[in-house]
C-alpha positions in Angstrom: 131.2 85.6 113.0 131.6 82.5 110.9 128.6 81.4 108.9 130.0 78.0 107.9 127.8 75.2 107.0 128.5 73.4 110.3 126.9 76.2 112.2 123.1 77.0 112.3 121.7 80.4 113.5 118.4 80.0 115.3 116.1 82.2 117.3 116.7 82.2 121.0 113.4 81.0 122.4 113.8 82.4 125.9 110.9 82.2 128.3 109.6 85.8 128.6 109.6 86.9 132.3 110.4 84.8 135.3 109.4 81.2 135.5 106.8 80.2 138.2 109.4 78.8 140.5 111.3 82.0 140.6 108.2 84.0 141.3 107.2 81.8 144.2 110.6 82.8 145.8 109.9 86.6 145.7 108.8 88.5 148.7 105.3 90.3 148.9 106.9 93.7 148.2 108.8 92.3 145.2 105.6 90.8 143.8 103.7 94.1 144.3 106.6 96.0 142.5 106.3 93.7 139.6 102.6 94.0 139.4 102.9 97.7 139.4 105.6 97.5 136.7 103.3 95.4 134.5 100.3 97.4 134.9 102.5 100.5 133.9 103.6 98.6 130.8 100.0 97.5 129.9 98.9 101.2 130.3 101.7 102.4 127.8 100.7 99.5 125.4 97.0 100.5 125.7 97.9 104.2 124.8 100.1 102.9 121.9 97.2 100.9 120.4 94.7 103.7 120.9 97.0 105.9 118.7 97.6 103.1 116.0 94.2 101.6 115.8 91.4 103.0 113.7 87.8 103.7 114.9 86.6 100.6 113.1 89.3 98.5 114.9 88.4 100.1 118.3 84.8 99.1 117.9 85.8 95.5 117.1 85.0 92.9 119.9 88.7 91.7 119.8 89.9 95.1 121.1 86.8 96.2 123.0 88.1 94.7 126.3 91.3 96.5 126.1 89.7 99.9 126.4 87.6 101.2 129.3 86.7 104.3 127.4 83.0 104.6 126.5 82.2 101.7 128.7 79.0 103.3 130.0 77.7 103.8 126.3 78.2 100.2 125.6 76.3 98.9 128.7 72.8 99.8 127.1 74.0 98.2 123.8 75.2 95.1 125.6 71.9 94.7 127.5 70.1 94.9 124.2 72.4 92.5 122.5 72.3 90.0 125.4 68.8 88.9 124.9 69.5 88.4 121.2 72.7 86.4 121.9 70.9 84.2 124.4 68.5 83.3 121.6 71.3 82.2 119.3 72.4 78.6 119.8 76.1 77.9 120.1 77.4 75.8 117.2 78.2 72.1 118.5 81.5 71.3 117.1 81.6 67.8 118.8 79.6 66.2 116.1 80.9 68.2 113.1 82.8 66.6 110.3 85.9 68.3 108.8 87.8 68.2 105.5 91.2 69.5 104.5 91.1 72.0 101.6 93.0 74.6 99.5 91.1 77.9 99.2 92.0 80.2 96.4 91.6 83.8 97.4 91.9 87.1 95.4 92.2 90.5 96.9 93.2 94.0 96.3 95.5 95.0 99.0 95.9 98.8 98.6 93.3 99.5 101.5 94.8 97.0 103.9 97.8 96.7 106.2 99.2 93.6 104.5 97.9 90.0 104.4 99.1 88.6 107.9 97.4 89.4 111.2 99.0 92.1 113.3 98.7 92.9 116.9 98.2 96.7 116.5 95.8 96.5 113.5 92.7 94.6 112.6 92.7 96.1 109.0 94.6 93.1 107.4 93.4 90.4 104.9 93.8 87.6 107.2 91.9 89.3 110.0 88.9 89.7 107.7 89.2 86.2 106.4 89.2 84.6 109.8 86.4 86.8 111.0 84.4 85.4 108.0 85.4 81.8 108.7 84.3 82.2 112.2 81.0 83.9 111.4 80.0 81.2 108.9 80.9 78.5 111.4 83.5 76.9 109.0 86.1 76.7 111.6 85.9 76.5 115.3 89.2 78.7 115.8 92.3 79.5 114.0 94.4 77.4 116.6 92.4 74.2 115.5 92.1 75.0 111.8 95.3 73.5 110.6 95.9 76.6 108.8 98.8 77.5 106.4 99.1 80.4 103.9 101.1 80.2 100.5 102.7 83.4 101.3 102.6 86.9 103.1 102.0 90.1 101.1 103.0 93.5 102.5 100.9 96.6 103.0 99.1 97.7 99.8 100.2 94.4 97.9 97.5 92.5 96.1 96.9 88.9 95.2 95.2 87.3 92.2 96.0 83.7 93.6 96.7 83.6 97.2 96.1 80.0 98.4 95.7 78.9 102.0 95.3 75.2 103.3 92.8 74.8 106.2 90.3 72.3 107.8 86.7 73.5 107.2 83.4 72.1 108.4 81.9 69.5 106.0 78.4 67.9 105.6 80.0 64.6 105.0 81.9 62.0 106.9 85.6 61.6 106.0 85.1 58.3 104.3 82.8 59.7 101.6 84.1 63.2 101.3 85.8 62.6 98.0 82.8 60.8 96.4 81.3 62.9 93.4 77.9 63.1 95.0 79.4 64.5 98.2 81.4 67.1 96.5 78.4 68.2 94.4 76.3 68.4 97.7 79.1 70.0 99.8 78.8 73.4 101.5 79.2 76.2 98.9 82.4 77.5 100.7 83.2 80.4 98.4 79.6 81.6 98.1 79.2 81.5 102.0 82.4 83.3 102.6 81.9 85.9 99.8 78.6 87.1 101.4 80.4 88.2 104.5 83.8 89.1 103.1 84.5 92.6 101.8 83.9 93.1 98.0 87.8 93.6 97.5 88.6 90.2 99.3 86.8 87.3 97.7 87.2 83.4 97.5 87.5 82.1 94.0 87.6 78.3 94.4 88.4 75.5 96.7 90.0 72.1 96.3 89.5 69.0 98.4 92.8 67.4 99.5 93.6 63.7 100.1 96.3 64.3 102.7 95.4 65.9 106.1 98.8 67.5 106.3 99.1 69.1 102.9 100.5 72.6 103.3 99.8 75.6 101.1 103.2 76.9 102.4 105.6 74.0 102.5 104.2 72.1 99.5 104.2 75.3 97.2 107.1 74.7 94.7 107.0 78.2 93.0 105.4 81.6 93.3 105.1 84.1 90.7 104.7 87.8 91.2 103.8 90.6 88.9 104.8 94.3 89.2 102.9 96.6 86.9 104.4 99.9 85.7 104.2 102.5 83.0 106.9 102.8 80.2 107.7 106.5 81.0 111.2 107.1 79.8 112.4 103.6 80.6 114.5 101.5 78.2 112.7 98.2 78.3 115.3 96.2 76.3 118.0 97.1 78.9 115.5 96.0 81.7 115.0 92.7 80.1 118.8 92.3 79.7 119.1 92.8 83.4 116.3 90.3 84.1 118.3 87.6 82.3 121.1 88.1 84.7 118.7 87.7 87.8 117.8 84.1 86.7 120.1 82.0 88.8 120.4 80.2 92.3 122.2 82.9 94.1 122.6 84.9 97.3 120.1 87.9 97.2 121.0 89.7 100.3 121.6 92.9 98.3 118.1 92.6 96.8 116.0 92.4 100.1 115.4 94.0 103.4 117.4 91.7 105.8 115.4 90.3 108.8 118.4 88.7 110.8 116.6 89.4 114.2 113.8 87.0 113.1 116.3 84.2 112.3 116.7 84.8 108.6 120.4 84.3 107.7 120.1 82.3 104.7 119.6 84.5 101.5 120.0 81.9 98.9 117.0 81.7 96.5 116.4 80.0 93.2 115.0 82.6 90.9 113.5 80.5 88.1 112.4 83.2 85.6 112.3 86.9 85.2 110.8 88.9 82.2 109.3 92.3 81.3 106.2 92.0 79.1 103.8 94.6 77.7 100.3 94.4 79.2 98.6 94.9 75.8 99.5 93.6 72.3 98.9 97.1 70.8 101.2 99.6 72.2 101.1 103.4 71.4 104.8 103.6 71.9 104.4 106.3 74.4 105.2 106.9 78.3 101.6 105.7 79.1 102.1 102.2 77.8 101.8 99.8 80.6 104.2 96.8 81.3 104.8 94.2 84.0 107.8 92.5 85.5 107.0 88.8 86.2 109.3 86.9 88.5 109.0 83.2 89.4 111.0 81.7 92.2 110.9 78.8 94.8 110.4 81.5 97.5 111.1 85.2 98.2 112.8 87.3 100.9 111.4 90.3 102.4 111.0 93.1 100.0 112.9 91.1 97.4 110.8 92.0 94.3 110.4 95.6 95.3 114.3 95.9 95.7 114.7 94.2 92.3 112.2 96.6 90.7 114.1 99.6 92.1 117.3 98.5 90.6 115.7 97.7 87.2 114.0 101.1 87.1 117.6 102.6 87.7 118.7 100.4 84.7 115.6 101.4 82.5 116.5 105.1 83.1 120.0 104.5 82.1 121.5 105.5 85.3 122.8 101.9 85.9 124.2 99.3 83.5 122.4 95.9 83.4 125.6 94.4 84.7 125.0 96.0 88.0 122.7 93.0 88.7 125.7 90.5 88.5 127.7 93.0 90.6 125.2 93.1 93.4 124.7 89.2 93.3 128.6 88.9 93.7 128.5 89.0 97.6 132.0 88.1 98.0 132.9 91.5 96.2 130.0 93.3 97.6 128.9 91.8 100.9 127.2 95.0 102.1 124.1 96.2 100.5 124.2 99.9 99.0 121.6 102.1 100.3 118.6 102.5 98.1 114.8 102.7 98.4 112.7 99.8 97.4 110.0 100.5 94.7 106.6 101.0 96.3 104.3 98.0 97.0 101.1 99.2 95.3 101.7 97.7 91.9 102.8 94.3 93.2 100.5 91.3 93.3 101.0 87.4 93.9 99.9 86.3 90.5 100.2 82.3 90.7 101.6 79.5 92.6 102.3 75.9 91.8 102.1 72.9 94.2 103.7 69.5 94.2 101.4 66.5 93.7 102.3 64.8 97.0 103.1 66.4 100.2 106.6 66.0 101.6 105.4 66.3 105.2 105.2 63.4 107.5 101.6 62.1 107.9 102.3 62.0 111.7 103.0 65.7 111.8 100.7 67.4 114.2 98.1 69.5 112.2 97.3 71.8 115.1 99.2 74.9 115.6 101.6 76.7 113.3 105.4 76.2 112.8 107.7 79.1 113.6 107.7 81.2 110.7 110.5 83.4 109.1 109.8 87.0 108.2 108.1 86.3 104.8 107.5 82.7 104.7 110.5 82.1 102.7 111.6 78.7 103.9 110.7 75.5 101.9 110.9 73.1 104.8 110.3 69.4 104.4 109.3 67.6 107.6 109.3 64.0 106.0 110.7 62.2 103.0 108.2 60.8 100.3 107.7 57.1 100.8 108.4 55.5 97.4 106.1 52.5 98.3 103.2 54.9 98.8 100.4 55.0 96.4 101.0 57.2 93.3 97.8 59.0 93.6 98.2 62.9 94.0 97.3 64.5 97.1 95.7 67.2 94.9 92.3 67.0 93.2 90.8 69.7 91.0 89.6 73.2 91.8 85.9 73.4 92.3 84.2 76.5 90.9 80.7 77.7 91.3 79.2 79.4 88.2 77.0 81.7 90.2 79.9 82.8 92.4 82.1 83.5 89.6 79.5 85.6 87.9 79.0 87.5 91.0 82.9 87.9 91.4 83.2 89.3 87.9 80.4 91.6 88.4 82.1 92.9 91.6 85.5 93.2 89.8 84.0 95.0 86.9 82.6 97.6 89.3 86.1 98.0 90.6 87.4 98.4 87.0 84.8 100.9 86.2 85.5 103.1 89.1 89.3 103.2 88.4 89.1 103.2 84.6 86.9 106.4 84.9 89.4 108.1 87.2 92.3 107.1 84.9 90.5 108.4 81.6 89.7 111.5 83.2 93.2 112.1 84.5 94.5 111.1 81.1 92.4 113.8 79.5 93.7 116.4 81.8 97.3 115.3 81.0 96.6 115.6 77.2 95.4 119.3 77.7 98.4 120.2 80.0 100.9 118.7 77.5 99.1 120.6 74.6 99.4 123.9 76.6 103.2 123.2 77.3 103.8 122.5 73.5 101.7 125.5 72.2 103.1 128.2 74.7 106.6 127.2 74.9 107.3 125.4 71.6 108.6 122.5 73.7 109.8 119.4 71.8 111.0 117.5 74.9 108.1 115.5 76.6 107.6 115.3 80.2 108.3 111.7 81.1 107.8 111.2 84.9 105.4 108.3 85.0 107.8 106.2 87.0 108.8 108.5 89.8 105.9 107.5 92.0 107.1 103.9 91.9 110.7 105.2 93.2 108.8 106.8 96.2 108.8 110.2 94.5 112.5 110.4 95.0 114.4 112.5 92.4 117.8 113.5 93.5 119.6 116.5 91.8 122.7 114.6 91.3 122.6 110.7 90.9 125.1 108.6 92.7 125.8 105.1 91.3 124.7 102.2 93.5 128.1 100.8 94.0 129.6 104.1 95.2 126.8 104.7 97.8 127.1 104.2 101.6 126.7 100.6 102.6 124.4 99.0 104.9 125.8 96.7 107.7 127.1 93.2 106.7 125.2 90.0 107.3 127.9 88.8 109.6 127.9 92.1 111.7 124.1 91.9 112.1 124.3 88.2 113.3 127.1 89.1 115.7 124.9 92.0 117.1 121.8 89.7 117.7 123.9 87.0 119.2 125.3 89.5 121.7 121.8 90.6 122.5 120.9 87.0 123.1 118.2 87.3 120.3 120.0 84.6 118.2 122.0 81.5 119.2 124.6 79.7 117.2 124.2 75.9 117.1 126.2 72.9 115.5 124.3 71.2 112.7 124.7 68.1 114.9 122.7 69.7 117.9 119.8 70.5 115.4 119.8 67.1 113.5 
């Protein structure tokens, strides 16, 4: 399969099931058979959901209609709630003003199933966020909220600076929304949301936008991630040498989990910087010193940073030379990724993101609904060119913080720090005792340095096999061929898609 520049691989958007005209031509027996088949399929899906969903999810109103179990128990509750619900007045959105804003969100993701909403779980950051937005009547629905996220984060991954763009209810008319008096008297978006959000998901600040189509996804020019890790037995200087080889515009297919079936066939990314830094200025020069890898790029592939970290750990352990980075980025010599396990997601967080001053999206772009997304929000699409004659005023304004909200946020985060710091200190004291026992009883001079094994998914093979000598994954071209044959993807000429 050629991947020449004159061809474009796109998802085959087939209509699922038979169209209405074809259904009308079916006989009564054929229609009954189809209904029976669909009911059996729904029954299987319901059983699958029951196994995957937590008890908290099953009690949520979004899933309650899917399950007939305990229906009798809910009748009495529903009767009690009905009188209460009747008293609650439905919000009148016909007379409500809206404004387009950026929201800066921070969260610790280790208790969640990732950022993006999922069909088989309600335990995601986005699910909690939209429940809070709906409960506070800041949006009418997700579909009408003109929503975009800066990026998705996987299960357990955190974010210090996740940014979303969205239309929120406003006290003021569009003509006066940017006036200083209107901004000072506007709804306290962060405070209102934080009162109903979980303590480990909080809104830090909001920014009013001048353009109604400004997108946290498409107008983000760079994203920075940090991956925290202990020094253990790692050679930090070798890891930094390897980081220097990463900084380039290159094909990173050997440093990610390829998601070809979702239409992701372009693995070129511009990695702007990569560095390893100590978390604290004062280091004890022990395996317990903490470091972080910081990587900045225009966009990232699925599991890209976790795959990069997995290779860097091997370099730090002297199992691979720093030059293995250049070897893996040379996709002509190494078109197929060696099989290796990505580093775990727990220490990873979206640390910061930068935005362009003026959106490149066309002002006539429909704000409702979402574009078809790639697996990890990696595309940097532009739906319109900047007009050179347009006013030079930036679409961005300034982040608006609330002192009381920040103080409360610091208080909550300090409680998180106290909980984990106490646990960490207790474990460290136990380790000190155990290390003393080893030294005193066995006169052992060689220290145990296994702090980074967990990051490698606790994998410790008896005999190490170099990356370039390992069994290879399937090539990109073979995967494209496979999904084209399955009619999941189709190949189009660039002229057709222009």
